[in-house]
SEBAKE-540916 format. One line per 10 residues: number of its first residue (from 1); their letters; for each residue x, y, z of N, C-alpha, C. Coordinates in steps of 0.1 Angstrom, whole numbers. Layout:
BEGIN
NUM) a) X/Y/Z/X/Y/Z/X/Y/Z  ...
***
This chain:
BEGIN
1) xxxxxxxxxx) 651/443/618/642/448/618/634/435/633  633/441/646/625/437/657/613/434/656  610/427/661/595/422/669/598/419/675  582/413/676/578/404/688/583/389/688  586/381/701/588/366/699/570/361/688  583/351/681/570/345/680/561/350/660  567/366/662/559/364/646/567/370/638  580/360/637/589/363/626/589/360/614  579/351/614/576/346/602/568/355/597  556/357/601/544/372/598/551/384/592
11) xxxxxxxxxx) 563/385/603/573/401/595/578/394/583  588/380/581/591/382/568/580/379/553  572/375/554/557/375/549/547/386/544  555/396/553/551/410/552/559/420/542  572/417/551/585/419/543/588/421/530  580/404/523/580/402/512/565/410/500  557/403/507/550/415/502/551/429/503  561/438/506/558/450/509/568/454/500  584/453/499/593/450/490/597/440/479  591/425/481/594/415/471/605/410/476
21) xxxxxxxxxx) 612/415/493/626/411/496/622/396/500  633/386/503/630/379/508/641/377/526  635/381/537/647/381/547/651/370/555  658/371/564/660/360/569/660/367/583  652/354/590/645/353/597/656/348/617  654/353/626/664/356/638/652/357/648  666/354/660/650/358/671/644/365/674  631/370/671/629/384/674/628/395/667  634/388/654/637/403/646/636/392/625  640/400/618/643/402/607/656/407/597
31) xxxxxxxxxx) 665/401/597/671/409/587/673/406/570  676/421/562/672/420/545/681/428/543  686/431/528/691/437/523/684/448/514  686/458/521/673/462/512/683/483/509  669/486/502/673/499/497/670/510/511  675/523/504/666/530/513/653/539/509  645/534/498/637/534/500/627/528/501  637/513/503/621/500/510/630/503/525  635/513/534/636/512/545/619/525/546  623/534/534/607/539/538/597/533/540
41) xxxxxxxxxx) 590/527/532/584/518/526/578/508/538  588/501/542/587/496/546/583/501/564  591/516/568/583/522/581/563/524/576  562/530/566/547/534/562/543/519/566  545/514/560/533/497/557/532/486/568  548/481/573/548/473/584/536/477/596  532/466/600/521/464/609/526/456/620  533/449/619/540/435/628/555/442/631  564/448/626/580/454/631/577/463/643  582/465/652/586/476/663/593/485/659
51) xxxxxxxxxx) 607/482/649/612/492/642/619/488/633  624/501/621/631/498/613/643/503/611  658/487/615/673/498/620/676/497/608  687/505/600/697/499/594/712/501/601  717/486/600/728/483/599/745/487/596  746/498/602/761/503/603/775/497/604  775/482/614/788/483/617/784/465/629  792/455/624/791/444/620/806/433/625  815/436/642/823/429/641/825/426/653  838/418/653/839/410/670/843/417/684
61) xxxxxxxxxx) 841/418/695/846/423/705/852/420/713  854/418/724/863/416/731/861/425/742  864/436/742/858/448/753/851/460/755  852/472/761/850/480/758/858/490/747  865/486/749/874/497/738/872/487/721  869/475/725/865/475/710/852/481/700  840/478/717/829/490/707/831/504/704  843/507/710/847/523/709/848/521/696  857/514/689/868/513/678/851/512/669  841/502/670/836/501/659/828/510/655
71) xxxxxxxxxx) 819/516/672/813/531/664/825/546/658  834/541/664/840/551/661/844/554/641  842/542/638/850/538/622/829/540/614  822/541/623/810/548/614/802/563/608  807/561/594/806/577/589/790/581/595  794/584/608/784/593/612/773/605/605  785/614/598/784/626/598/778/627/583  778/615/576/765/612/568/751/608/567  754/606/579/739/601/581/732/615/592  738/624/603/728/635/603/738/642/610
81) xxxxxxxxxx) 738/656/611/745/666/622/750/667/631  758/679/640/761/675/651/748/687/656  740/696/646/729/700/656/720/688/663  722/680/653/710/668/660/716/666/672  700/662/683/706/655/691/703/640/688  710/633/701/712/619/696/709/610/711  707/601/710/704/584/721/714/574/712  716/568/727/724/552/725/717/541/735  709/533/723/706/523/734/708/517/732  711/500/740/719/490/740/712/478/748
91) xxxxxxxxxx) 716/465/739/709/458/742/719/449/741  718/434/749/725/422/749/724/408/749  730/397/746/722/389/748/738/376/747  736/374/761/755/365/767/760/372/763  764/384/769/775/392/769/784/393/780  797/393/778/803/388/791/809/401/792  803/413/791/810/417/795/800/429/809  805/433/824/801/434/830/791/448/830  795/457/827/784/468/822/777/476/811  762/472/807/763/473/798/760/493/796
101) xxxxxxxxxx) 762/499/806/753/513/805/769/517/802  779/509/804/798/516/800/802/516/790  795/506/782/798/501/773/785/507/760  774/516/764/765/525/758/769/540/755  778/541/768/786/550/773/797/561/764  804/543/763/816/539/754/816/545/740  800/545/730/794/546/721/786/553/713  787/560/730/782/577/727/789/582/731  804/582/731/815/588/728/821/590/719  822/581/717/827/571/699/822/583/691
111) xxxxxxxxxx) 805/586/688/799/593/681/801/608/684  803/614/694/805/623/694/820/630/692  832/618/695/843/622/691/850/621/675  837/613/671/837/613/654/831/625/651  820/630/652/820/650/650/830/656/650  832/654/663/846/662/669/854/663/659  863/653/659/872/650/643/868/655/636  858/652/627/852/656/616/848/670/608  843/674/618/835/688/613/838/699/627  847/695/636/848/708/643/838/704/657
121) xxxxxxxxxx) 827/700/654/818/698/669/808/691/671  806/691/683/799/672/688/787/680/688  779/672/685/764/672/690/760/667/709  747/668/706/741/670/721/735/658/725  733/651/731/729/638/742/712/642/746  707/638/739/692/639/748/682/627/747  682/623/760/676/608/765/661/614/767  652/617/765/637/627/760/632/620/752  637/632/739/634/634/732/649/637/718  650/624/717/660/629/707/659/627/693
131) xxxxxxxxxx) 663/635/690/661/638/670/669/619/659  678/618/665/679/608/663/687/595/668  680/583/671/688/567/675/702/561/673  705/555/683/716/548/682/716/537/686  713/526/676/710/511/689/722/504/690  730/492/697/741/489/701/742/475/703  739/463/694/738/452/704/744/442/702  745/438/716/761/426/719/756/410/724  763/402/713/765/385/717/776/384/724  775/375/728/783/367/733/801/376/725
141) xxxxxxxxxx) 800/380/713/813/382/703/814/390/696  803/395/692/802/401/683/790/414/686  795/421/679/786/439/684/780/447/669  770/448/671/763/449/660/759/467/664  760/481/652/759/491/655/749/494/648  736/503/647/720/505/641/720/517/645  715/523/633/709/537/634/697/539/632  681/536/642/667/538/637/667/551/628  655/545/623/651/556/612/630/553/614  628/548/623/617/549/626/614/560/641
151) xxxxxxxxxx) 618/561/646/616/573/658/610/562/669  596/572/672/587/565/681/584/546/676  584/541/686/583/526/681/567/528/667  570/517/660/560/518/651/543/511/654  545/507/667/532/501/673/520/522/676  527/525/676/525/544/679/515/544/661  506/540/653/500/549/643/500/558/645  495/567/655/488/584/654/477/582/659  465/573/657/455/576/660/452/571/671  454/566/682/443/562/696/451/570/704
161) xxxxxxxxxx) 442/579/704/440/592/720/436/586/728  427/576/725/417/571/740/419/557/737  419/556/751/424/542/753/423/536/770  422/522/772/417/520/785/427/521/797  426/506/806/438/507/813/450/502/808  444/489/797/453/478/797/451/478/783  456/488/773/455/485/757/467/473/748  459/472/743/467/460/732/472/471/722  483/466/726/495/471/713/492/467/700  490/479/692/484/479/676/493/467/670
171) xxxxxxxxxx) 507/464/673/521/454/668/509/439/671  504/441/682/501/426/686/488/420/681  482/428/680/463/432/675/466/426/657  480/434/650/483/431/636/485/416/637  494/415/648/496/399/648/488/383/648  476/388/657/469/383/661/459/382/646  461/392/637/451/388/622/458/380/617  471/386/613/483/376/605/478/361/609  478/363/623/474/346/627/467/338/621  456/348/616/443/341/613/448/342/595
181) xxxxxxxxxx) 454/351/593/455/353/577/440/363/571  437/374/580/427/385/582/435/392/565  433/396/557/435/406/548/424/409/539  427/421/530/416/422/521/409/413/515  416/403/510/405/395/507/394/387/514  402/380/523/395/375/536/383/388/539  381/398/544/374/408/541/367/411/538  360/410/526/351/406/512/347/396/517  353/383/523/340/370/524/337/370/534  348/369/547/340/369/560/340/383/570
191) xxxxxxxxxx) 325/392/579/329/395/584/340/397/599  340/402/602/347/399/619/342/405/627  342/398/642/336/409/652/342/405/664  348/415/672/354/415/689/347/417/693  337/406/705/333/409/713/335/419/727  347/418/725/352/421/744/369/431/732  362/443/730/369/452/720/377/463/728  370/469/740/379/478/748/379/487/736  386/498/730/390/506/730/391/506/713  389/495/703/394/496/693/402/486/684
201) xxxxxxxxxx) 410/481/689/429/481/686/421/468/675  413/459/679/421/445/669/411/451/659  392/456/657/383/464/647/393/475/639  398/484/646/405/491/639/415/487/630  427/479/633/434/474/626/434/466/615  420/456/613/415/446/606/411/458/592  404/466/595/398/475/588/407/482/580  419/486/588/428/498/576/437/484/570  439/476/579/440/463/571/432/462/555  420/460/554/411/456/544/411/464/535
211) xxxxxxxxxx) 411/476/537/410/487/528/422/492/527  431/493/529/444/491/528/452/504/529  447/509/542/454/520/548/468/521/553  476/529/551/492/517/557/491/524/572  497/515/577/497/516/593/502/531/599  514/533/590/524/545/595/516/561/588  506/557/582/501/567/575/499/581/583  498/581/596/489/594/601/505/595/613  512/591/611/523/590/616/541/600/614  546/604/622/562/609/616/570/606/617
221) xxxxxxxxxx) 582/598/616/593/589/614/608/596/614  614/591/620/629/592/627/639/601/611  634/593/605/643/587/586/640/607/584  627/611/589/627/629/582/637/639/588  643/637/602/656/639/601/667/636/600  665/625/589/683/621/588/686/628/571  700/630/573/702/637/558/703/628/543  702/614/548/699/608/527/684/612/532  674/618/535/657/619/536/659/632/530  649/619/514/644/633/503/629/632/503
231) xxxxxxxxxx) 623/648/507/608/651/507/602/647/499  606/650/489/597/648/474/599/630/468  608/626/471/606/607/475/592/601/484  593/609/497/584/601/507/571/606/502  572/617/500/557/626/493/547/617/483  561/613/474/555/602/465/552/589/467  563/584/478/560/573/486/542/571/486  541/584/499/528/582/505/512/584/494  522/595/482/511/594/473/506/580/464  513/571/460/512/561/459/503/557/471
241) xxxxxxxxxx) 509/550/477/499/545/491/490/554/491  481/561/487/469/566/493/459/561/481  471/563/469/460/561/459/453/546/453  463/539/466/461/528/464/449/519/475  446/527/483/435/530/499/425/522/484  411/514/492/406/508/485/393/516/493  380/517/485/369/527/487/362/522/497  350/527/502/340/516/514/332/531/514  321/533/510/311/541/505/301/546/525  304/554/523/296/559/538/283/549/541
251) xxxxxxxxxx) 276/552/530/266/546/525/266/524/525  274/519/526/277/505/527/283/498/544  271/486/538/273/486/555/289/480/559  285/480/572/298/479/576/307/466/576  312/459/574/322/444/579/329/446/590  328/454/597/335/445/609/329/452/619  328/443/629/320/449/643/330/443/657  323/454/664/332/456/686/320/456/691  322/453/703/308/457/712/321/454/729  313/462/736/323/460/748/311/463/760
261) xxxxxxxxxx) 316/449/772/308/458/781/304/473/790  316/481/784/322/493/794/317/506/774  305/513/782/297/520/774/311/531/768  314/539/783/330/543/781/339/539/774  346/525/771/350/517/760/346/514/744  335/517/746/326/520/728/322/536/727  325/545/733/332/559/727/341/560/726  354/556/735/366/557/729/371/547/715  365/536/712/365/533/702/363/536/688  345/543/686/347/547/677/351/565/676
271) xxxxxxxxxx) 363/574/687/364/578/685/379/572/673  387/566/681/399/560/678/397/555/661  382/551/653/381/548/643/380/560/638  370/569/641/372/581/633/385/588/629  393/588/638/407/592/633/413/587/623  408/571/626/419/563/619/413/556/601  404/566/604/400/566/588/390/558/582  384/546/597/377/536/588/362/534/597  360/546/602/346/547/612/331/539/602  336/543/589/325/537/584/322/526/582
281) xxxxxxxxxx) 336/516/585/335/504/579/340/494/595  330/500/603/328/495/617/316/504/624  313/491/628/296/488/638/306/493/649  305/497/665/312/497/678/298/499/684  293/488/691/282/488/702/286/486/716  279/486/725/277/483/739/273/473/740  273/464/750/270/447/752/276/445/753  269/432/765/279/418/775/281/410/766  298/405/762/297/391/758/290/381/758  283/382/770/275/368/773/264/373/768
291) xxxxxxxxxx) 256/381/763/244/382/753/245/386/748  251/394/739/250/398/725/249/393/716  236/390/707/237/379/694/249/385/683  245/372/673/255/381/663/254/392/657  264/398/651/258/414/649/258/410/631  250/401/621/250/402/612/248/386/610  240/387/599/231/370/595/245/362/587  257/370/589/265/357/580/272/354/586  279/339/594/283/336/600/301/347/591  307/344/606/317/349/602/334/348/607
301) xxxxxxxxxx) 338/354/617/354/353/628/350/360/638  354/360/652/357/361/659/368/360/662  373/377/668/390/373/673/385/383/684  394/374/694/393/388/709/401/387/722  409/391/727/420/393/740/407/396/753  401/385/749/396/382/767/403/384/774  393/393/786/398/388/805/394/376/804  406/381/814/410/367/824/420/367/835  421/356/840/426/357/859/413/363/869  416/371/874/409/378/880/399/394/875
311) xxxxxxxxxx) 406/395/867/402/409/856/388/397/849  375/399/848/367/399/840/354/413/841  364/428/841/351/435/837/342/436/827  350/434/820/344/425/801/333/417/802  333/406/815/323/401/811/312/402/818  304/408/823/296/419/826/288/410/833  277/404/831/267/394/842/275/381/842  286/377/844/290/363/841/290/369/865  296/382/865/294/378/876/289/385/889  275/386/883/264/397/891/262/385/901
321) xxxxxxxxxx) 258/369/900/259/365/904/262/365/922  277/369/920/286/374/935/284/388/939  275/399/932/272/411/929/270/407/952  269/406/960/267/405/963/280/407/976  295/405/971/300/397/978/308/415/971  307/424/970/310/434/961/324/443/969  317/443/985/318/448/984/334/448/990  332/433/995/348/425/1002/353/424/992  346/421/977/358/420/967/362/437/965  365/444/967/371/459/965/381/459/969
331) xxxxxxxxxx) 387/453/980/398/455/984/407/446/978  404/437/964/415/427/965/421/434/950  427/429/944/439/439/932/436/425/923  431/432/910/425/427/900/441/429/887  435/421/877/447/418/867/444/421/857  450/428/850/444/442/837/444/419/821  442/429/817/440/418/800/453/416/794  457/407/791/472/401/789/480/415/777  466/426/767/474/434/764/483/444/771  481/443/786/496/447/791/499/441/808
341) xxxxxxxxxx) 498/423/802/504/420/812/496/418/829  503/412/834/495/407/849/498/422/857  488/437/855/492/446/869/480/448/876  485/442/891/472/448/897/470/457/893  456/464/900/451/475/902/442/474/913  432/486/918/425/484/932/413/483/921  403/471/923/390/472/918/382/485/919  378/487/911/367/500/912/347/492/912  340/502/916/328/491/926/323/486/914  318/490/897/314/484/887/324/472/883
351) xxxxxxxxxx) 333/470/884/341/462/887/343/447/895  341/456/903/338/448/924/321/434/916  317/441/910/299/430/909/309/418/896  316/423/885/321/410/882/329/403/883  345/407/891/349/406/892/350/392/898  346/391/905/339/379/924/336/367/909  329/366/897/324/355/895/329/351/882  341/351/884/351/351/875/353/338/868  350/324/874/354/314/872/342/308/860  334/314/861/325/309/852/324/314/840
361) xxxxxxxxxx) 328/325/834/327/338/830/330/323/812  342/317/816/347/310/802/335/302/799  331/291/806/323/280/810/313/291/797  300/296/803/289/307/797/293/311/784  304/314/780/309/322/771/310/314/762  316/302/763/309/288/754/299/281/748  293/284/762/275/279/759/269/291/753  268/297/754/262/313/749/266/310/737  284/308/729/285/309/712/279/296/705  280/284/717/275/269/710/260/274/707
371) xxxxxxxxxx) 255/280/714/241/280/711/232/299/700  245/301/694/239/313/692/251/319/676  257/312/676/275/314/667/273/298/657  266/293/655/263/279/648/275/287/636  286/282/633/290/286/616/297/293/621  299/302/633/312/311/632/327/302/634  341/309/635/349/303/639/357/318/648  360/316/661/364/320/675/380/319/674  384/327/675/403/328/681/403/334/690  404/326/702/410/340/713/424/341/717
381) xxxxxxxxxx) 429/348/724/441/352/726/449/351/740  450/340/747/459/337/759/466/338/768  471/336/782/489/334/783/481/321/786  468/315/790/458/302/798/462/291/788  468/279/794/470/273/783/457/260/782  449/262/795/439/257/800/423/263/798  429/270/788/416/281/784/399/266/778  409/257/769/400/252/755/396/246/770  397/240/780/394/225/791/383/236/799  389/245/804/380/260/811/366/257/799
391) xxxxxxxxxx) 372/262/789/355/267/780/344/251/778  355/244/779/348/230/774/346/229/764  359/233/751/359/234/738/370/223/728  369/216/722/385/211/716/386/226/705  399/227/710/405/240/700/412/232/687  408/238/674/410/234/663/430/235/657  433/241/666/442/252/661/457/255/668  460/257/673/469/272/688/481/273/678  482/284/684/491/295/674/503/302/683  520/300/689/527/308/699/525/324/695
401) xxxxxxxxxx) 521/327/704/522/347/702/530/348/716  541/356/712/544/360/726/544/383/729  536/382/743/530/400/746/538/400/756  554/406/752/561/410/759/568/399/761  571/407/775/572/385/778/566/376/787  551/375/780/545/369/782/540/361/773  540/346/775/539/337/764/525/334/760  521/332/754/504/332/752/501/318/740  489/320/737/488/311/726/466/314/718  473/313/706/462/317/697/453/307/697
411) xxxxxxxxxx) 440/303/704/436/291/704/421/292/691  417/287/683/409/283/672/402/276/678  381/282/674/376/275/680/364/270/666  363/260/663/353/259/653/342/251/657  327/269/658/318/267/668/306/258/660  302/251/665/289/244/655/279/241/666  267/236/668/259/234/674/261/220/680  259/220/699/267/207/710/280/211/708  289/219/702/305/218/698/313/220/719  303/225/724/311/228/740/306/214/747
421) xxxxxxxxxx) 316/213/757/315/198/762/312/201/776  299/195/783/297/197/793/308/190/804  309/190/820/317/189/828/307/173/822  318/165/834/319/149/836/310/152/850  298/137/845/294/138/862/302/130/868  301/131/881/310/121/893/293/116/893  303/103/903/292/95/904/283/96/910  283/108/926/277/114/932/268/118/930  266/124/916/262/135/910/251/126/898  256/114/895/247/107/884/232/98/893
431) xxxxxxxxxx) 240/97/912/232/92/920/222/99/925  226/109/926/218/123/935/206/128/930  195/130/931/182/139/930/189/153/930  184/160/921/188/173/912/182/184/923  189/197/928/186/200/943/171/213/936  168/214/947/152/221/945/153/238/947  163/245/954/171/251/958/163/262/950  157/274/952/151/285/943/164/298/942  172/291/947/190/299/946/204/296/941  197/285/937/206/279/924/207/284/914
441) xxxx) 216/288/905/221/292/896/212/285/883  209/286/875/201/278/863/211/274/855  213/258/851/221/250/848/224/263/836  235/260/824/239/262/810/237/251/804
***
């Protein structure tokens, strides 16, 4: 089961909860001995895995001919028929082979030749919309061959049709929740709030976890095209999962909250939550992260993937002081939030008024939290390892997480009154008279 780097331990815990099986963690993945029914359960329930793969071969190799022999030795005819279209994908780590494309071609030939030899017909290849996906992974001396039971990557839950320019992947949101220990028990005790919610991914994942709604309840899977699939078994698994869901009456108060400065994104989040079956458990509102007061009386947990770098479109008034430079800023690139990596795109007129003032967003956010969120715990995902210093806060924990190739940290801040550290005064500042200019910004 492949997963994002840094999530292996969380995935092992999740798999143990779902199947009762203790797996063996590796680099960006987990191996376990499991049944076909376990594979179906994992596809339905796992929030952290990227796919559920069944290993069909693992043996040494030296040349492409060895890879062909490994693939030809798999009994593909017991997994699918020649009527299904298939695709081969290959990855490698320290492989001595010069061409992965040629190695993938050898796997494709082996599958087709095996079918022609056993059945007299060979399946077609479809790289765009295959019925069956075959994966091969090469190390420096071993080849492993898998059949995929998931189809589309598992982060595609089926409910997020509305999204912004840089959406946070559902699997990364689930990893953030796993890192802070969010589960049904935590939800019963603490409210959760995302003040930069975007299209609502973190809040919706949290609500589904709290209500026991499986991650894959609203999507289809590749195993439905495979020969071992039995419709009545799958129907029973889904029925059992549906019966285990927790109820949250429509007249009960929401326990998860989200807000975003862009009202368009709030609309997206509300529609996504409706499709995910958790709209009644979440309250979304528009609002500036630097102005929003706590969404409930009880202190809880904030979890956010904040704007960073030059992109602070979600920062709201943080950049209003620089609005006079908006025209100049529109010609500069901005950087999306970490959910999609650093992708330069042109600034719009509204973003320009906020992006140019990004240097003071995080200090002002910390000051706002210090004043109004005493007793709360804040967790922030960021690739900026200097963020605590920028916010003048001392983190109590830091957890490594990777977003694709981007190394990030989850910082925990325990917010108490006076928890923000002010900048150290310079010798000149201690001797100088405070400026009286009305154009200077008010201090935080």
